[in-house]
PDB file as gemmi writes it, atoms N, CA and C in Angstrom:
CRYST1    1.000    1.000    1.000  90.00  90.00  90.00 P 1                      
ATOM      1  N   MET A   1      17.168  -6.078  -7.242  1.00  0.00           N  
ATOM      2  CA  MET A   1      16.612  -5.555  -6.012  1.00  0.00           C  
ATOM      3  C   MET A   1      15.146  -5.991  -5.940  1.00  0.00           C  
ATOM      4  N   THR A   2      14.762  -6.490  -4.808  1.00  0.00           N  
ATOM      5  CA  THR A   2      13.364  -6.894  -4.613  1.00  0.00           C  
ATOM      6  C   THR A   2      12.744  -6.044  -3.515  1.00  0.00           C  
ATOM      7  N   PHE A   3      11.444  -5.854  -3.614  1.00  0.00           N  
ATOM      8  CA  PHE A   3      10.708  -5.076  -2.628  1.00  0.00           C  
ATOM      9  C   PHE A   3       9.583  -5.934  -2.069  1.00  0.00           C  
ATOM     10  N   GLU A   4       9.448  -5.927  -0.770  1.00  0.00           N  
ATOM     11  CA  GLU A   4       8.359  -6.622  -0.095  1.00  0.00           C  
ATOM     12  C   GLU A   4       7.628  -5.619   0.782  1.00  0.00           C  
ATOM     13  N   THR A   5       6.311  -5.668   0.746  1.00  0.00           N  
ATOM     14  CA  THR A   5       5.538  -4.740   1.568  1.00  0.00           C  
ATOM     15  C   THR A   5       5.639  -5.145   3.033  1.00  0.00           C  
ATOM     16  N   SER A   6       5.578  -4.151   3.898  1.00  0.00           N  
ATOM     17  CA  SER A   6       5.641  -4.407   5.338  1.00  0.00           C  
ATOM     18  C   SER A   6       4.297  -4.943   5.826  1.00  0.00           C  
ATOM     19  N   LYS A   7       4.302  -5.530   7.001  1.00  0.00           N  
ATOM     20  CA  LYS A   7       3.058  -6.035   7.590  1.00  0.00           C  
ATOM     21  C   LYS A   7       2.074  -4.898   7.839  1.00  0.00           C  
ATOM     22  N   ARG A   8       2.586  -3.710   8.193  1.00  0.00           N  
ATOM     23  CA  ARG A   8       1.699  -2.561   8.426  1.00  0.00           C  
ATOM     24  C   ARG A   8       1.006  -2.140   7.135  1.00  0.00           C  
ATOM     25  N   ILE A   9       1.713  -2.179   6.008  1.00  0.00           N  
ATOM     26  CA  ILE A   9       1.107  -1.867   4.708  1.00  0.00           C  
ATOM     27  C   ILE A   9       0.042  -2.908   4.382  1.00  0.00           C  
ATOM     28  N   ASP A  10       0.371  -4.191   4.547  1.00  0.00           N  
ATOM     29  CA  ASP A  10      -0.583  -5.266   4.272  1.00  0.00           C  
ATOM     30  C   ASP A  10      -1.829  -5.133   5.139  1.00  0.00           C  
ATOM     31  N   ASN A  11      -1.634  -4.850   6.423  1.00  0.00           N  
ATOM     32  CA  ASN A  11      -2.774  -4.701   7.340  1.00  0.00           C  
ATOM     33  C   ASN A  11      -3.637  -3.500   6.973  1.00  0.00           C  
ATOM     34  N   TRP A  12      -3.004  -2.381   6.571  1.00  0.00           N  
ATOM     35  CA  TRP A  12      -3.763  -1.202   6.182  1.00  0.00           C  
ATOM     36  C   TRP A  12      -4.646  -1.504   4.973  1.00  0.00           C  
ATOM     37  N   CYS A  13      -4.095  -2.193   3.975  1.00  0.00           N  
ATOM     38  CA  CYS A  13      -4.866  -2.546   2.769  1.00  0.00           C  
ATOM     39  C   CYS A  13      -6.047  -3.440   3.128  1.00  0.00           C  
ATOM     40  N   LYS A  14      -5.807  -4.421   3.978  1.00  0.00           N  
ATOM     41  CA  LYS A  14      -6.877  -5.341   4.385  1.00  0.00           C  
ATOM     42  C   LYS A  14      -7.983  -4.588   5.124  1.00  0.00           C  
ATOM     43  N   ARG A  15      -7.613  -3.747   6.109  1.00  0.00           N  
ATOM     44  CA  ARG A  15      -8.622  -2.977   6.861  1.00  0.00           C  
ATOM     45  C   ARG A  15      -9.357  -1.991   5.954  1.00  0.00           C  
ATOM     46  N   HIS A  16      -8.647  -1.411   5.002  1.00  0.00           N  
ATOM     47  CA  HIS A  16      -9.254  -0.458   4.079  1.00  0.00           C  
ATOM     48  C   HIS A  16     -10.370  -1.140   3.268  1.00  0.00           C  
ATOM     49  N   GLN A  17     -10.110  -2.336   2.797  1.00  0.00           N  
ATOM     50  CA  GLN A  17     -11.125  -3.074   2.046  1.00  0.00           C  
ATOM     51  C   GLN A  17     -12.274  -3.526   2.944  1.00  0.00           C  
ATOM     52  N   GLU A  18     -11.948  -3.927   4.171  1.00  0.00           N  
ATOM     53  CA  GLU A  18     -12.991  -4.353   5.113  1.00  0.00           C  
ATOM     54  C   GLU A  18     -13.922  -3.201   5.483  1.00  0.00           C  
ATOM     55  N   ASN A  19     -13.429  -1.959   5.407  1.00  0.00           N  
ATOM     56  CA  ASN A  19     -14.237  -0.791   5.734  1.00  0.00           C  
ATOM     57  C   ASN A  19     -15.086  -0.317   4.561  1.00  0.00           C  
ATOM     58  N   GLY A  20     -15.144  -1.099   3.483  1.00  0.00           N  
ATOM     59  CA  GLY A  20     -16.076  -0.817   2.404  1.00  0.00           C  
ATOM     60  C   GLY A  20     -15.506  -0.254   1.129  1.00  0.00           C  
ATOM     61  N   CYS A  21     -14.238   0.035   1.068  1.00  0.00           N  
ATOM     62  CA  CYS A  21     -13.647   0.558  -0.160  1.00  0.00           C  
ATOM     63  C   CYS A  21     -13.089  -0.615  -0.964  1.00  0.00           C  
ATOM     64  N   VAL A  22     -13.878  -1.085  -1.943  1.00  0.00           N  
ATOM     65  CA  VAL A  22     -13.499  -2.257  -2.717  1.00  0.00           C  
ATOM     66  C   VAL A  22     -13.576  -1.911  -4.199  1.00  0.00           C  
ATOM     67  N   SER A  23     -12.558  -2.312  -4.933  1.00  0.00           N  
ATOM     68  CA  SER A  23     -12.534  -2.087  -6.373  1.00  0.00           C  
ATOM     69  C   SER A  23     -13.385  -3.144  -7.061  1.00  0.00           C  
ATOM     70  N   HIS A  24     -14.091  -2.729  -8.084  1.00  0.00           N  
ATOM     71  CA  HIS A  24     -14.886  -3.668  -8.885  1.00  0.00           C  
ATOM     72  C   HIS A  24     -14.274  -3.841 -10.269  1.00  0.00           C  
ATOM     73  N   ALA A  25     -12.995  -3.530 -10.390  1.00  0.00           N  
ATOM     74  CA  ALA A  25     -12.284  -3.695 -11.658  1.00  0.00           C  
ATOM     75  C   ALA A  25     -12.124  -5.178 -11.961  1.00  0.00           C  
ATOM     76  N   THR A  26     -12.082  -5.511 -13.224  1.00  0.00           N  
ATOM     77  CA  THR A  26     -12.029  -6.919 -13.613  1.00  0.00           C  
ATOM     78  C   THR A  26     -10.737  -7.603 -13.191  1.00  0.00           C  
ATOM     79  N   ALA A  27      -9.629  -6.871 -13.172  1.00  0.00           N  
ATOM     80  CA  ALA A  27      -8.353  -7.470 -12.774  1.00  0.00           C  
ATOM     81  C   ALA A  27      -8.085  -7.311 -11.286  1.00  0.00           C  
ATOM     82  N   GLY A  28      -8.953  -6.610 -10.563  1.00  0.00           N  
ATOM     83  CA  GLY A  28      -8.810  -6.461  -9.127  1.00  0.00           C  
ATOM     84  C   GLY A  28      -7.858  -5.367  -8.687  1.00  0.00           C  
ATOM     85  N   GLU A  29      -7.414  -4.548  -9.613  1.00  0.00           N  
ATOM     86  CA  GLU A  29      -6.472  -3.496  -9.222  1.00  0.00           C  
ATOM     87  C   GLU A  29      -7.172  -2.456  -8.351  1.00  0.00           C  
ATOM     88  N   GLN A  30      -6.533  -2.135  -7.251  1.00  0.00           N  
ATOM     89  CA  GLN A  30      -7.073  -1.115  -6.343  1.00  0.00           C  
ATOM     90  C   GLN A  30      -5.977  -0.262  -5.742  1.00  0.00           C  
ATOM     91  N   PHE A  31      -4.801  -0.809  -5.560  1.00  0.00           N  
ATOM     92  CA  PHE A  31      -3.737  -0.097  -4.865  1.00  0.00           C  
ATOM     93  C   PHE A  31      -2.524   0.092  -5.765  1.00  0.00           C  
ATOM     94  N   VAL A  32      -1.851   1.223  -5.550  1.00  0.00           N  
ATOM     95  CA  VAL A  32      -0.568   1.469  -6.199  1.00  0.00           C  
ATOM     96  C   VAL A  32       0.469   1.610  -5.077  1.00  0.00           C  
ATOM     97  N   TYR A  33       1.619   0.981  -5.265  1.00  0.00           N  
ATOM     98  CA  TYR A  33       2.665   0.961  -4.248  1.00  0.00           C  
ATOM     99  C   TYR A  33       3.865   1.752  -4.745  1.00  0.00           C  
ATOM    100  N   LYS A  34       4.499   2.511  -3.830  1.00  0.00           N  
ATOM    101  CA  LYS A  34       5.731   3.243  -4.129  1.00  0.00           C  
ATOM    102  C   LYS A  34       6.779   2.838  -3.097  1.00  0.00           C  
ATOM    103  N   PHE A  35       7.966   2.523  -3.580  1.00  0.00           N  
ATOM    104  CA  PHE A  35       9.072   2.155  -2.705  1.00  0.00           C  
ATOM    105  C   PHE A  35      10.207   3.139  -2.938  1.00  0.00           C  
ATOM    106  N   LEU A  36      10.698   3.724  -1.854  1.00  0.00           N  
ATOM    107  CA  LEU A  36      11.817   4.669  -1.949  1.00  0.00           C  
ATOM    108  C   LEU A  36      12.913   4.204  -0.993  1.00  0.00           C  
ATOM    109  N   PRO A  37      13.878   3.437  -1.505  1.00  0.00           N  
ATOM    110  CA  PRO A  37      14.955   2.956  -0.644  1.00  0.00           C  
ATOM    111  C   PRO A  37      15.994   4.047  -0.404  1.00  0.00           C  
ATOM    112  N   SER A  38      16.547   4.043   0.798  1.00  0.00           N  
ATOM    113  CA  SER A  38      17.655   4.946   1.122  1.00  0.00           C  
ATOM    114  C   SER A  38      18.649   4.152   1.953  1.00  0.00           C  
ATOM    115  N   GLY A  39      19.697   4.789   2.355  1.00  0.00           N  
ATOM    116  CA  GLY A  39      20.703   4.100   3.147  1.00  0.00           C  
ATOM    117  C   GLY A  39      20.258   3.831   4.572  1.00  0.00           C  
ATOM    118  N   ILE A  40      19.249   4.545   5.038  1.00  0.00           N  
ATOM    119  CA  ILE A  40      18.819   4.421   6.428  1.00  0.00           C  
ATOM    120  C   ILE A  40      17.526   3.626   6.550  1.00  0.00           C  
ATOM    121  N   VAL A  41      16.485   4.038   5.837  1.00  0.00           N  
ATOM    122  CA  VAL A  41      15.194   3.362   5.875  1.00  0.00           C  
ATOM    123  C   VAL A  41      14.648   3.239   4.459  1.00  0.00           C  
ATOM    124  N   GLU A  42      13.607   2.407   4.336  1.00  0.00           N  
ATOM    125  CA  GLU A  42      12.875   2.301   3.082  1.00  0.00           C  
ATOM    126  C   GLU A  42      11.495   2.898   3.309  1.00  0.00           C  
ATOM    127  N   CYS A  43      11.129   3.867   2.509  1.00  0.00           N  
ATOM    128  CA  CYS A  43       9.824   4.506   2.609  1.00  0.00           C  
ATOM    129  C   CYS A  43       8.868   3.753   1.685  1.00  0.00           C  
ATOM    130  N   GLN A  44       7.802   3.184   2.255  1.00  0.00           N  
ATOM    131  CA  GLN A  44       6.804   2.458   1.486  1.00  0.00           C  
ATOM    132  C   GLN A  44       5.479   3.197   1.586  1.00  0.00           C  
ATOM    133  N   THR A  45       4.885   3.493   0.443  1.00  0.00           N  
ATOM    134  CA  THR A  45       3.602   4.181   0.414  1.00  0.00           C  
ATOM    135  C   THR A  45       2.632   3.377  -0.432  1.00  0.00           C  
ATOM    136  N   VAL A  46       1.412   3.242   0.054  1.00  0.00           N  
ATOM    137  CA  VAL A  46       0.348   2.595  -0.703  1.00  0.00           C  
ATOM    138  C   VAL A  46      -0.785   3.605  -0.856  1.00  0.00           C  
ATOM    139  N   LYS A  47      -1.384   3.649  -2.049  1.00  0.00           N  
ATOM    140  CA  LYS A  47      -2.480   4.580  -2.325  1.00  0.00           C  
ATOM    141  C   LYS A  47      -3.637   3.807  -2.940  1.00  0.00           C  
ATOM    142  N   CYS A  48      -4.839   4.065  -2.438  1.00  0.00           N  
ATOM    143  CA  CYS A  48      -6.046   3.462  -2.987  1.00  0.00           C  
ATOM    144  C   CYS A  48      -6.456   4.234  -4.232  1.00  0.00           C  
ATOM    145  N   LEU A  49      -6.630   3.526  -5.341  1.00  0.00           N  
ATOM    146  CA  LEU A  49      -7.008   4.172  -6.589  1.00  0.00           C  
ATOM    147  C   LEU A  49      -8.494   4.526  -6.624  1.00  0.00           C  
ATOM    148  N   CYS A  50      -9.281   3.968  -5.711  1.00  0.00           N  
ATOM    149  CA  CYS A  50     -10.724   4.248  -5.680  1.00  0.00           C  
ATOM    150  C   CYS A  50     -11.036   5.549  -4.945  1.00  0.00           C  
ATOM    151  N   CYS A  51     -10.462   5.721  -3.750  1.00  0.00           N  
ATOM    152  CA  CYS A  51     -10.824   6.883  -2.926  1.00  0.00           C  
ATOM    153  C   CYS A  51      -9.669   7.865  -2.730  1.00  0.00           C  
ATOM    154  N   GLY A  52      -8.439   7.465  -3.053  1.00  0.00           N  
ATOM    155  CA  GLY A  52      -7.302   8.367  -2.956  1.00  0.00           C  
ATOM    156  C   GLY A  52      -6.588   8.386  -1.612  1.00  0.00           C  
ATOM    157  N   LYS A  53      -7.049   7.597  -0.635  1.00  0.00           N  
ATOM    158  CA  LYS A  53      -6.373   7.579   0.667  1.00  0.00           C  
ATOM    159  C   LYS A  53      -5.002   6.930   0.533  1.00  0.00           C  
ATOM    160  N   GLU A  54      -4.064   7.425   1.360  1.00  0.00           N  
ATOM    161  CA  GLU A  54      -2.693   6.914   1.341  1.00  0.00           C  
ATOM    162  C   GLU A  54      -2.248   6.522   2.740  1.00  0.00           C  
ATOM    163  N   PHE A  55      -1.277   5.593   2.773  1.00  0.00           N  
ATOM    164  CA  PHE A  55      -0.636   5.201   4.027  1.00  0.00           C  
ATOM    165  C   PHE A  55       0.846   5.024   3.724  1.00  0.00           C  
ATOM    166  N   THR A  56       1.694   5.563   4.601  1.00  0.00           N  
ATOM    167  CA  THR A  56       3.145   5.461   4.437  1.00  0.00           C  
ATOM    168  C   THR A  56       3.750   4.787   5.663  1.00  0.00           C  
ATOM    169  N   ASP A  57       4.674   3.880   5.402  1.00  0.00           N  
ATOM    170  CA  ASP A  57       5.399   3.172   6.453  1.00  0.00           C  
ATOM    171  C   ASP A  57       6.884   3.321   6.184  1.00  0.00           C  
ATOM    172  N   TYR A  58       7.666   3.428   7.253  1.00  0.00           N  
ATOM    173  CA  TYR A  58       9.112   3.551   7.149  1.00  0.00           C  
ATOM    174  C   TYR A  58       9.721   2.293   7.744  1.00  0.00           C  
ATOM    175  N   VAL A  59      10.393   1.512   6.906  1.00  0.00           N  
ATOM    176  CA  VAL A  59      10.927   0.202   7.296  1.00  0.00           C  
ATOM    177  C   VAL A  59      12.434   0.294   7.432  1.00  0.00           C  
ATOM    178  N   GLU A  60      12.955  -0.143   8.560  1.00  0.00           N  
ATOM    179  CA  GLU A  60      14.411  -0.126   8.776  1.00  0.00           C  
ATOM    180  C   GLU A  60      15.057  -1.342   8.165  1.00  0.00           C  
TER     181      GLU A  60                                                      
END                                                                             
């Protein structure tokens, strides 16, 4: 099973970094992703490890 982030998740991460929340970690880690597949939709959540903000998208 493979998971791909939605365009809305990608756009949220990009805008989040553009608004000044940038990780200074050596490996560049800033976001943690959670994927919850179901028979109807896939719930995708991304969380910023720096400030704690989250965004959830439901992909059909």
